[in-house]
C-alpha positions in Angstrom: -240.2 -41.3 9.7 -237.0 -41.2 7.5 -238.0 -37.8 6.2 -238.4 -36.4 9.7 -234.9 -37.8 10.6 -233.2 -36.2 7.6 -235.0 -32.9 8.2 -233.8 -32.9 11.8 -230.2 -33.7 10.7 -230.4 -30.8 8.2 -231.5 -28.5 11.0 -228.6 -29.7 13.1 -226.2 -29.0 10.2 -227.5 -25.5 9.9 -227.2 -25.0 13.7 -223.7 -26.4 13.6 -222.6 -24.0 10.9 -224.1 -21.1 12.9 -222.4 -22.2 16.1 -219.0 -22.4 14.4 -218.4 -26.1 14.7 -218.5 -29.1 12.4 -220.7 -32.2 12.7 -219.1 -35.6 12.0 -221.2 -38.6 11.1 -224.2 -39.4 8.9 -227.9 -39.9 9.6 -228.3 -42.4 6.8 -226.6 -45.6 5.6 -222.8 -45.3 5.6 -221.4 -46.6 2.3 -217.7 -46.4 3.2 -215.9 -46.3 6.5 -212.3 -45.2 6.4 -209.8 -43.8 8.8 -207.6 -40.8 8.2 -205.1 -38.7 10.2 -206.9 -35.4 11.1 -204.8 -32.7 12.8 -202.8 -35.2 14.9 -205.6 -37.5 16.0 -206.8 -40.6 14.2 -210.6 -40.3 13.7 -213.1 -42.2 11.6 -214.4 -40.3 8.6 -217.8 -41.0 7.2 -218.6 -40.8 3.5 -222.4 -40.6 2.9 -223.9 -42.8 0.3 -226.8 -41.7 -1.9 -229.9 -42.0 0.2 -232.1 -44.9 -0.7 -235.4 -46.2 0.7 -235.2 -49.8 1.8 -237.6 -52.0 3.8 -236.0 -54.3 6.4 -237.9 -57.3 7.7 -237.1 -58.4 11.2 -238.0 -62.0 11.5 -238.4 -62.2 15.3 -239.6 -58.7 16.2 -243.2 -59.9 16.6 -243.9 -62.7 19.1 -247.2 -63.9 20.6 -245.9 -63.1 24.1 -247.5 -59.9 25.5 -245.1 -59.5 28.3 -242.1 -61.2 29.9 -241.3 -59.9 33.3 -238.7 -61.0 35.8 -239.2 -60.0 39.5 -237.4 -60.4 42.8 -234.3 -58.7 41.4 -233.0 -57.4 44.8 -232.6 -60.1 47.4 -233.9 -59.5 50.9 -235.8 -56.3 50.0 -239.6 -56.3 50.2 -240.4 -53.9 47.3 -242.6 -54.0 44.2 -240.1 -51.9 42.3 -237.4 -54.4 41.5 -238.5 -56.0 38.3 -237.7 -55.7 34.6 -238.9 -56.9 31.2 -237.2 -58.3 28.2 -236.9 -56.1 25.1 -236.2 -56.7 21.4 -233.1 -55.2 19.8 -233.3 -54.8 16.0 -229.5 -54.3 15.7 -228.9 -57.8 17.0 -232.3 -59.2 16.0 -232.7 -60.9 19.4 -234.3 -60.3 22.8 -232.3 -59.1 25.8 -232.9 -59.4 29.5 -230.7 -57.0 31.4 -230.3 -57.9 35.1 -228.8 -55.9 37.9 -225.9 -57.2 40.0 -228.3 -58.0 42.8 -230.3 -60.5 40.9 -230.0 -64.1 42.1 -230.5 -66.0 38.8 -231.2 -69.3 40.7 -234.3 -67.8 42.3 -236.1 -65.4 39.9 -239.8 -65.3 39.2 -240.8 -65.1 35.5 -244.3 -63.9 34.6 -245.6 -63.7 31.1 -248.7 -64.0 29.0 -248.6 -65.9 25.6 -251.3 -66.3 23.0 -249.6 -68.9 20.8 -249.1 -71.7 23.2 -246.5 -72.7 25.8 -243.3 -70.6 26.1 -240.0 -72.5 26.0 -236.5 -71.4 26.7 -233.9 -73.9 25.5 -236.8 -76.3 25.1 -237.6 -76.0 28.8 -241.2 -75.0 29.5 -241.5 -71.7 31.5 -244.3 -71.7 34.0 -245.6 -68.2 34.5 -245.6 -67.0 38.0 -243.2 -69.6 39.4 -239.8 -69.0 40.9 -237.1 -70.8 38.8 -233.4 -71.3 38.4 -233.8 -71.5 34.6 -232.0 -68.2 33.9 -228.9 -69.4 35.7 -228.4 -72.3 33.4 -227.2 -70.3 30.4 -226.6 -66.8 29.1 -228.3 -67.4 25.8 -231.6 -69.2 25.2 -233.6 -70.3 22.1 -237.1 -68.9 22.3 -240.1 -71.0 21.2 -243.8 -70.5 21.6 -245.7 -73.7 20.9 -243.8 -75.2 18.0 -242.7 -71.9 16.4 -239.1 -70.6 16.8 -238.8 -66.9 17.8 -235.1 -66.4 17.8 -232.8 -65.9 20.8 -232.9 -64.4 24.3 -229.6 -63.2 25.7 -229.3 -62.6 29.4 -226.8 -60.0 30.6 -226.0 -59.1 34.2 -224.2 -56.1 35.6 -221.9 -55.8 38.6 -222.7 -52.2 39.7 -225.5 -50.6 41.7 -229.0 -50.0 40.4 -231.9 -47.5 40.7 -235.5 -48.7 40.2 -238.1 -46.0 39.6 -241.9 -46.2 39.6 -243.4 -43.1 38.1 -246.9 -41.7 38.3 -247.3 -42.0 34.5 -245.9 -45.6 34.3 -242.5 -44.9 32.7 -240.2 -42.2 31.5 -241.9 -41.7 28.1 -243.8 -38.7 29.3 -240.7 -37.0 30.6 -238.8 -37.9 27.4 -241.4 -36.4 25.2 -240.9 -32.8 26.1 -238.1 -30.9 28.0 -240.6 -29.1 30.3 -242.4 -32.3 31.4 -241.8 -33.6 34.9 -243.0 -36.7 36.8 -242.9 -38.0 40.4 -243.0 -41.4 42.0 -241.1 -43.9 44.2 -237.4 -45.0 44.0 -235.4 -48.0 45.2 -231.7 -47.5 45.1 -229.2 -50.3 45.9 -225.5 -50.7 45.7 -223.7 -53.6 44.0 -223.9 -55.7 47.1 -227.7 -55.3 47.4 -227.7 -52.9 50.3 -230.4 -50.3 50.2 -229.2 -46.8 49.6 -232.7 -45.2 49.4 -236.3 -46.4 49.4 -239.0 -43.8 49.2 -240.6 -41.1 47.2 -238.9 -38.8 44.7 -240.5 -35.4 44.3 -239.5 -34.7 40.7 -237.7 -36.1 37.7 -237.2 -33.9 34.6 -234.9 -33.0 31.8 -231.4 -31.9 32.3 -228.7 -30.7 29.9 -228.7 -28.9 26.5 -227.0 -30.8 23.7 -226.9 -33.9 25.9 -230.7 -33.7 25.9 -231.4 -32.5 22.4 -229.3 -35.1 20.6 -229.7 -38.1 22.9 -232.2 -40.9 22.6 -231.2 -42.0 26.0 -232.2 -38.9 28.0 -230.4 -37.3 31.0 -232.5 -36.3 34.0 -232.5 -34.2 37.1 -233.8 -36.0 40.2 -235.2 -34.2 43.3 -235.9 -36.0 46.5 -238.4 -34.7 49.1 -235.7 -34.5 51.8 -231.9 -34.5 51.9 -230.6 -38.1 51.6 -227.2 -39.6 51.5 -227.0 -41.6 48.3 -224.1 -44.1 47.9 -222.0 -42.3 50.5 -222.0 -39.0 48.6 -223.5 -36.9 51.4 -227.0 -35.6 52.0 -228.7 -33.6 49.3 -232.1 -33.3 47.7 -231.0 -32.6 44.1 -229.1 -35.1 42.0 -228.3 -35.6 38.3 -228.7 -38.8 36.3 -226.2 -38.3 33.4 -226.9 -40.5 30.5 -223.5 -40.2 28.6 -225.3 -41.0 25.3 -222.9 -38.8 23.3 -219.9 -40.4 25.1 -219.7 -43.9 24.0 -217.3 -45.3 26.5 -219.2 -43.3 29.2 -216.0 -42.4 31.1 -215.2 -38.9 29.9 -216.7 -37.2 32.9 -214.9 -39.7 35.2 -211.5 -38.9 33.6 -212.1 -35.2 34.0 -213.1 -35.6 37.6 -210.0 -37.7 38.2 -207.9 -34.8 36.8 -209.7 -32.3 39.0 -209.4 -34.3 42.2 -205.8 -35.3 41.5 -205.0 -31.6 41.0 -206.6 -30.7 44.3 -209.3 -28.4 42.9 -211.9 -27.7 45.6 -215.4 -29.3 45.4 -214.9 -31.9 42.7 -218.4 -33.4 42.1 -218.7 -37.0 43.2 -220.6 -39.7 41.3 -221.5 -43.4 41.1 -222.4 -45.5 38.1 -225.8 -47.2 38.3 -228.1 -49.3 36.1 -231.4 -47.5 35.7 -234.8 -49.2 35.5 -238.1 -47.3 35.2 -241.4 -49.2 35.7 -239.7 -52.4 34.5 -238.1 -50.8 31.5 -234.3 -51.2 31.5 -232.9 -47.7 30.6 -229.2 -48.2 30.5 -226.0 -47.1 32.4 -226.2 -43.8 34.1 -223.9 -41.7 36.3 -225.7 -40.5 39.4 -223.9 -37.2 40.0 -223.9 -34.6 42.7 -225.3 -31.4 41.3 -223.2 -28.3 41.1 -224.8 -26.1 43.8 -224.0 -24.3 47.0 -224.7 -26.9 49.6 -222.7 -28.2 52.6 -222.0 -31.5 50.8 -221.1 -29.8 47.5 -219.9 -26.3 47.1 -219.6 -25.7 50.8 -219.7 -21.9 51.1 -222.2 -19.4 52.5 -225.7 -20.0 51.2 -226.7 -16.5 50.2 -230.0 -17.6 48.8 -231.0 -19.0 52.2 -229.9 -15.8 53.8 -232.1 -13.9 51.3 -235.1 -16.1 52.1 -234.7 -15.2 55.8 -234.5 -11.5 55.0 -237.7 -11.9 53.0 -239.7 -14.3 55.2 -243.1 -12.9 54.1 -242.7 -13.9 50.5 -241.7 -16.9 48.3 -238.6 -15.5 46.5 -238.9 -18.3 43.9 -242.0 -16.5 42.7 -240.3 -13.1 42.3 -240.4 -11.4 39.0 -237.3 -11.4 36.8 -236.2 -7.9 35.6 -233.7 -6.8 33.0 -231.7 -3.6 33.2 -232.5 -3.1 29.5 -236.2 -3.8 29.9 -235.9 -6.9 27.7 -235.1 -10.2 29.4 -234.0 -11.9 26.2 -230.8 -9.9 25.7 -227.0 -10.2 26.0 -226.2 -6.5 25.6 -222.9 -5.6 27.0 -223.1 -4.3 30.5 -226.7 -5.5 30.9 -227.9 -7.6 33.9 -231.0 -9.5 35.1 -232.2 -9.9 38.7 -235.2 -10.8 40.8 -237.6 -8.2 42.2 -236.9 -9.1 45.9 -237.0 -6.1 48.3 -234.6 -7.0 51.1 -231.0 -8.1 51.2 -229.1 -9.8 54.1 -226.5 -7.7 55.9 -223.6 -9.4 54.0 -223.9 -9.8 50.2 -220.2 -10.5 49.5 -220.9 -14.2 49.2 -221.4 -17.0 48.6 -221.8 -16.9 44.8 -221.6 -19.6 42.2 -221.1 -18.2 38.8 -221.1 -19.9 35.4 -219.7 -18.6 32.1 -222.5 -19.2 29.5 -222.9 -19.1 25.8 -224.7 -16.1 24.5 -227.6 -18.1 23.0 -228.2 -20.0 26.2 -228.0 -16.9 28.2 -230.6 -15.1 26.1 -232.9 -18.1 25.9 -232.8 -18.9 29.7 -234.6 -15.6 30.6 -235.7 -16.7 34.1 -232.2 -16.7 35.4 -230.1 -14.0 37.0 -226.9 -12.9 35.5 -225.0 -10.2 33.7 -222.8 -9.5 30.6 -219.4 -7.9 31.0 -218.3 -4.9 28.8 -216.4 -7.3 26.6 -219.5 -9.6 26.1 -218.8 -12.4 28.5 -222.2 -13.8 29.7 -222.2 -14.9 33.3 -225.1 -16.7 35.0 -225.7 -16.8 38.7 -226.3 -20.5 39.5 -226.5 -19.6 43.2 -228.2 -17.6 44.4 -230.7 -18.6 41.8 -233.1 -15.8 42.9 -230.7 -12.9 43.4 -231.6 -9.3 44.3 -230.5 -6.4 42.2 -227.8 -5.5 44.8 -226.4 -9.0 44.7 -226.2 -9.1 40.9 -224.6 -5.6 40.8 -222.1 -6.7 43.5 -221.1 -9.8 41.5 -221.1 -7.8 38.2 -218.8 -5.1 39.5 -216.4 -7.6 41.1 -216.2 -9.7 37.9 -215.8 -6.5 35.7 -212.9 -5.2 37.8 -211.3 -8.6 37.5 -211.8 -8.7 33.7 -210.4 -5.2 33.3 -207.3 -6.3 35.1 -206.9 -9.5 33.0 -207.2 -7.5 29.8 -204.7 -4.7 30.7 -201.2 -5.1 29.6 -199.8 -4.8 33.1 -202.4 -7.1 34.8 -203.6 -4.1 36.8 -207.0 -2.4 36.4 -207.7 1.4 36.6 -208.1 1.0 40.4 -204.5 -0.2 40.6 -205.5 -3.7 41.6 -203.9 -6.8 40.0 -206.0 -9.7 38.7 -204.5 -11.9 41.4 -206.3 -9.7 44.0 -209.6 -10.9 42.6 -209.1 -14.5 41.6 -207.2 -17.4 43.1 -204.8 -17.9 40.3 -203.8 -21.4 41.4 -207.3 -22.7 41.0 -207.7 -20.8 37.6 -204.5 -22.4 36.3 -205.7 -25.9 37.4 -209.2 -25.3 35.9 -207.6 -24.2 32.6 -205.3 -27.3 32.5 -208.3 -29.6 33.0 -210.0 -28.0 30.0 -206.8 -28.1 27.9 -205.8 -31.7 28.7 -209.4 -32.9 28.0 -209.7 -30.6 24.9 -213.2 -29.9 26.0 -215.1 -28.6 23.1 -217.1 -26.2 25.3 -213.9 -25.0 27.0 -214.8 -21.8 28.9 -218.0 -21.3 26.9 -220.3 -23.0 29.2 -220.2 -25.1 32.4 -217.2 -23.1 33.4 -217.7 -22.2 37.1 -216.4 -19.8 39.7 -217.3 -19.6 43.4 -216.8 -16.9 45.9 -217.2 -17.1 49.7 -218.3 -14.1 51.7 -215.5 -11.8 52.6 -216.0 -12.5 56.3 -215.3 -16.2 55.8 -213.2 -16.5 52.7 -210.2 -14.8 51.1 -212.3 -12.3 49.1 -211.5 -13.9 45.8 -213.2 -15.9 43.1 -212.1 -19.5 42.8 -212.3 -21.5 39.6 -214.4 -24.7 39.7 -216.0 -27.1 40.1 -215.3 -28.6 36.7 -218.3 -30.0 34.9 -219.7 -31.5 31.7 -217.1 -33.3 29.6 -219.2 -35.5 27.3 -217.9 -33.7 24.2 -214.3 -33.6 25.3 -211.4 -35.9 24.4 -211.9 -35.5 20.6 -215.6 -36.3 20.8 -216.7 -33.3 18.8 -215.7 -31.4 15.7 -215.6 -27.8 16.9 -212.8 -25.6 15.6 -212.0 -21.9 16.3 -209.9 -20.0 13.7 -208.4 -23.3 12.6 -207.7 -24.6 16.1 -209.6 -27.8 16.5 -210.4 -29.4 19.8 -209.9 -32.8 18.2 -206.2 -32.1 17.5 -204.2 -33.8 20.2 -201.0 -32.1 19.0 -202.0 -28.5 19.5 -203.5 -26.1 22.0 -207.2 -25.4 21.8 -208.6 -23.7 24.9 -206.3 -20.7 24.8 -207.7 -19.7 21.4 -211.3 -19.6 22.5 -212.8 -16.1 22.1 -215.6 -14.7 24.3 -218.6 -16.7 22.9 -220.8 -13.9 21.6 -218.0 -12.3 19.7 -217.9 -14.7 16.9 -221.4 -16.3 16.8 -224.7 -14.9 15.6 -225.9 -12.5 13.1 -224.3 -9.5 14.8 -220.8 -11.1 14.9 -218.1 -8.6 15.8 -214.4 -8.5 16.1 -213.2 -11.4 18.2 -212.2 -10.8 21.8 -209.9 -13.5 23.1 -211.4 -15.2 26.2 -210.1 -14.9 29.7 -207.9 -18.0 29.6 -206.2 -17.1 26.3 -205.6 -13.6 27.5 -204.0 -14.7 30.7 -202.0 -17.4 28.9 -200.1 -14.6 27.1 -199.0 -13.1 30.4 -195.5 -14.3 31.4 -196.2 -14.7 35.1 -199.4 -16.7 34.5 -197.8 -18.8 31.8 -194.9 -19.7 34.2 -197.5 -20.8 36.8 -199.2 -23.0 34.1 -196.0 -24.7 33.2 -194.9 -25.4 36.8 -198.4 -26.6 37.7 -198.6 -28.9 34.7 -195.3 -30.6 35.5 -195.6 -30.7 39.3 -199.3 -31.4 39.6 -200.9 -32.8 36.5 -198.1 -34.9 35.0 -198.2 -37.5 37.8 -202.0 -37.7 37.6 -201.9 -38.1 33.8 -199.2 -40.8 34.1 -201.5 -42.8 36.4 -204.5 -42.4 34.1 -202.5 -43.7 31.1 -200.8 -46.5 33.1 -202.9 -49.5 32.1 -201.8 -51.6 35.1 -202.9 -48.9 37.6 -206.2 -49.5 39.3 -206.9 -45.7 38.8 -206.2 -45.8 35.0 -208.6 -45.0 32.2 -208.3 -48.6 31.2 -209.4 -49.7 34.7 -212.4 -47.3 34.5 -213.5 -49.1 31.3 -213.0 -52.5 32.9 -215.1 -51.5 35.9 -217.9 -50.5 33.6 -217.7 -53.2 31.0 -220.5 -55.5 32.1 -222.9 -52.6 32.6 -221.8 -51.1 29.3 -222.6 -54.4 27.5 -226.2 -54.1 28.8 -226.3 -50.4 27.8 -225.2 -51.1 24.3 -227.6 -53.9 23.9 -230.3 -51.4 24.7 -229.1 -48.3 22.8 -226.6 -49.7 20.2 -224.2 -46.9 21.0 -221.1 -48.2 19.2 -219.6 -47.6 15.8 -221.3 -45.2 13.5 -224.3 -44.7 15.7 -223.3 -41.2 17.0 -225.5 -38.2 16.5 -222.5 -35.8 17.2 -218.8 -36.1 16.6 -216.5 -38.9 15.2 -216.7 -42.6 15.8 -214.9 -43.6 18.9 -214.7 -47.3 18.1 -216.7 -50.4 17.1 -216.3 -52.2 20.4 -216.5 -50.9 23.9 -212.8 -51.6 24.4 -212.0 -49.5 21.3 -214.0 -46.6 22.7 -212.2 -46.7 26.0 -208.8 -46.9 24.2 -209.9 -43.9 22.1 -210.1 -41.7 25.2 -206.9 -43.2 26.7 -204.9 -42.7 23.6 -206.1 -39.1 23.1 -205.0 -38.2 26.7 -201.6 -39.8 26.1 -201.1 -37.9 22.8 -202.4 -34.6 24.3 -200.1 -34.7 27.3 -197.1 -35.7 25.2 -197.8 -32.6 23.2 -198.1 -30.4 26.3 -195.0 -31.8 27.9 -193.1 -30.9 24.8 -194.6 -27.4 24.4 -193.8 -26.5 28.0 -190.4 -28.2 28.0 -188.0 -25.2 27.5 -189.8 -23.1 30.1 -189.9 -26.1 32.4 -186.2 -26.6 32.1 -185.5 -22.9 32.7 -187.6 -23.1 35.9 -185.5 -26.1 37.1 -182.3 -24.2 36.4 -183.7 -21.3 38.3 -184.6 -23.5 41.3 -181.1 -25.0 41.2 -179.5 -21.5 41.2 -181.7 -20.6 44.2 -180.5 -23.6 46.1 -176.9 -22.8 45.3 -177.2 -19.1 46.2 -178.7 -20.1 49.6 -175.5 -21.8 50.7 -173.3 -20.0 53.4 -170.2 -19.7 51.2 -168.2 -17.9 53.8 -168.2 -21.0 56.0 -166.6 -23.3 53.4 -162.9 -23.8 52.5 -161.6 -23.4 48.9 -161.9 -27.1 48.0 -165.6 -27.2 49.0 -166.3 -24.0 47.1 -164.8 -25.4 44.0 -166.8 -28.6 44.3 -170.0 -26.6 44.8 -169.3 -24.5 41.7 -168.6 -27.5 39.5 -171.8 -29.2 40.6 -173.8 -26.0 39.6 -172.2 -25.7 36.2 -172.4 -29.3 35.2 -175.9 -29.8 36.4 -177.2 -26.7 34.7 -175.7 -28.0 31.4 -177.3 -31.4 32.0 -180.7 -29.8 32.6 -180.4 -27.8 29.3 -179.4 -31.0 27.4 -182.3 -33.1 28.7 -184.7 -34.4 26.1 -187.6 -34.6 28.6 -188.8 -32.7 31.7 -188.4 -35.9 33.6 -184.7 -36.1 32.7 -184.2 -32.5 33.5 -186.0 -32.9 36.9 -183.8 -35.8 37.7 -180.6 -33.8 37.0 -181.9 -30.9 39.1 -182.9 -33.1 42.0 -179.5 -34.9 41.9 -177.7 -31.6 41.8 -179.5 -30.2 44.8 -178.8 -33.5 46.6 -175.1 -33.3 45.7 -174.9 -29.7 47.0 -176.3 -30.9 50.3 -173.9 -33.8 50.3 -170.9 -31.4 50.1 -172.4 -29.4 53.0 -173.0 -32.5 55.2 -169.4 -33.6 54.8 -169.0 -31.3 57.8 -170.4 -33.0 60.9 -172.4 -30.7 63.1 -170.6 -30.3 66.5 -167.6 -32.5 65.5 -164.9 -30.2 66.8 -162.1 -32.9 66.7 -163.1 -34.3 63.3 -163.5 -37.9 64.4 -166.9 -38.4 62.6 -169.0 -38.3 65.7 -170.4 -35.8 68.2 -169.7 -36.5 71.9 -169.0 -34.6 75.1 -165.3 -34.6 74.1 -166.2 -32.1 71.4 -167.9 -29.9 73.9 -164.8 -30.0 76.2 -162.6 -29.1 73.2 -164.9 -26.3 72.2 -164.7 -24.8 75.8 -160.9 -25.2 75.8 -160.8 -23.4 72.5 -163.0 -20.7 73.9 -160.7 -20.3 76.9 -157.7 -20.0 74.6 -159.1 -17.3 72.4 -160.5 -15.2 75.2 -158.6 -11.9 74.9 -156.8 -13.1 71.8 -158.9 -11.9 68.8 -156.3 -13.0 66.4 -156.9 -16.6 67.1 -159.4 -18.0 64.5 -160.8 -21.5 64.2 -160.3 -23.4 61.0 -163.0 -23.2 58.3 -164.2 -26.7 59.1 -164.3 -26.0 62.8 -166.3 -22.9 62.2 -168.7 -24.7 59.9 -169.2 -27.5 62.4 -169.4 -25.6 65.7 -170.5 -22.0 65.2 -174.1 -23.1 65.7 -175.6 -19.6 65.9 -173.5 -18.3 63.0 -172.0 -15.3 64.8 -168.5 -15.9 63.5 -167.0 -17.2 66.8 -167.1 -20.4 68.9 -168.2 -19.8 72.4 -170.2 -21.2 75.3 -173.5 -20.6 73.5 -172.3 -22.9 70.7 -171.2 -25.5 73.4 -174.6 -25.4 75.0 -176.2 -26.0 71.6 -174.0 -29.0 70.9 -174.7 -30.4 74.4 -178.4 -30.0 73.7 -177.9 -31.8 70.3 -176.1 -34.7 72.1 -178.9 -35.0 74.7 -181.6 -35.1 72.0 -179.7 -37.7 69.9 -178.6 -40.1 72.7 -179.4 -43.7 71.5 -179.9 -42.8 67.9 
């Protein structure tokens, strides 16, 4: 067994070297654990000891109790699914019983079979099949069978919702054994209060993910229901994801990324809920029940082109169509190549909707039963929706993306057709999607799980939109990938902008690197300016909340919310400390793992705030100048003009001298307020300068008008003109008087 484990780790190391990233951690006993400062972020470093073969004896692993099952876990629900069993944990050398939030520990039924005599918990005999309050009397019990001690039973209870599965094979071992295996069965889903969210059949459960599947003992799954159902208030859908977060020890990385996306206003941020998962009595751990990234009314709500294609081909099942490659070879990522389905008919409008994903070259070539294309620069793009696309649909998407890419890589931002990249893509969404990747330092960046969607031209704006964001278990310094010396784990540097197009630096046929879309755009001044302003105006407040430990929306609060469920999860999977198959240690307690993420975000955003500071201050100075230039200078006297000029000069200097963007912003806002204060020293309609507007002012205005009729040399004072020339035509007349009368009428009683 040990030999198999070392072999698999060796294979992983070879794969890691080929993929261009490093693997932190050790598959064998760790001799020394130390901490060092690595590129700006504190990370544990493992030093491998010489491998030795040892035999460990676990005193209480064997016990003459064949089963210990607790039932009636969900109150007021008549179901045979809500039960669980105790399990033995070698790392703690004790038994655990993990209960959902719905379990009433004063009224649980314990059923067991024992061959060595009576079972006792804390010296209290347990009567099999009876309902008892015994489990409410303590959280830790001594276990005895007859007169023999068998260690300890620890009882843990969660405070979140739960999912209970009953599979046709009697557990998830069959699904876990092979990535292509699938199972079906029945599910009971309840929220934390015990209310039923779903009770019925599920059509399919199977593997999901790539590295999250390959390197996880605690497997992630895709779940498909026979009909659309609203689970936990997330809207009706058939397809759902059960994300295991085995590689993410605090299990909150996806949550933080979704908070960034939602706070930034990106469209179609995927919703989720944490649940405790049980399968045929086996407690499986803490999972995130996620919406799947797909075109669907409750998710990416755009035109369903696949549905329209099915209607245009009603005599065939398009899911059984043959996949065809333009090169004749499905397993290829040749530049300019594409894959499609042999489907004869297209709907009238094929301009949308599309859901596209940037993909790594190796996954694109291996996932041959998918539609997609490769740009002339080597960017692999998969069509997630429509999954079964016609040749015309693939060619439409391919040409659209290629024209966009050509514009991005031109020096001017315009392609050969004279069209700017902003005519193809919603730049605001792309900037926001980039900043989510950069703040999280996602190891995958734009390599994979980087999505774009496009609505049909008849319903949308004719552009690609970046999003939804997805898959952040290897983000926040949780992986050792580096590109040309730029490491994703370095909180004090950029990472995402250095990512090349994936196929350009990986594989046997490596070629000269082509910088990816995000890095190429970052070098363009107008795009960079938008990144800076978006960071300060949109992301900085969101990040401040995430790092504010007293906020109910903070990273710390996310960890607190999950702490009880996480304790059960770690009892099952021992996910803390050195037990990481990929990446550095996050911490030796759950609290340390949460703090690891929080501290990385704080460091990363401190770096970004500093890197963007000079440009941010220049933008503030420009906005101040715009506010100043918009003033009607011809309507102010010399004293007012001098005051306005002084405010501009002094405030511009204060912005330049500011040490932080927040200080500069405060100076800018104060300056604009001060400019307005000078302007409002003049009271609208106050002809006689008594500080209020009344009918007397109207009378005086009319008298003034009568005086100046026929006498063009008579001019009002600057202050009278400022106050009473309401239409700005340079004279005070009856029109102005009517405006002031209207103003008085509207403000009576104020």
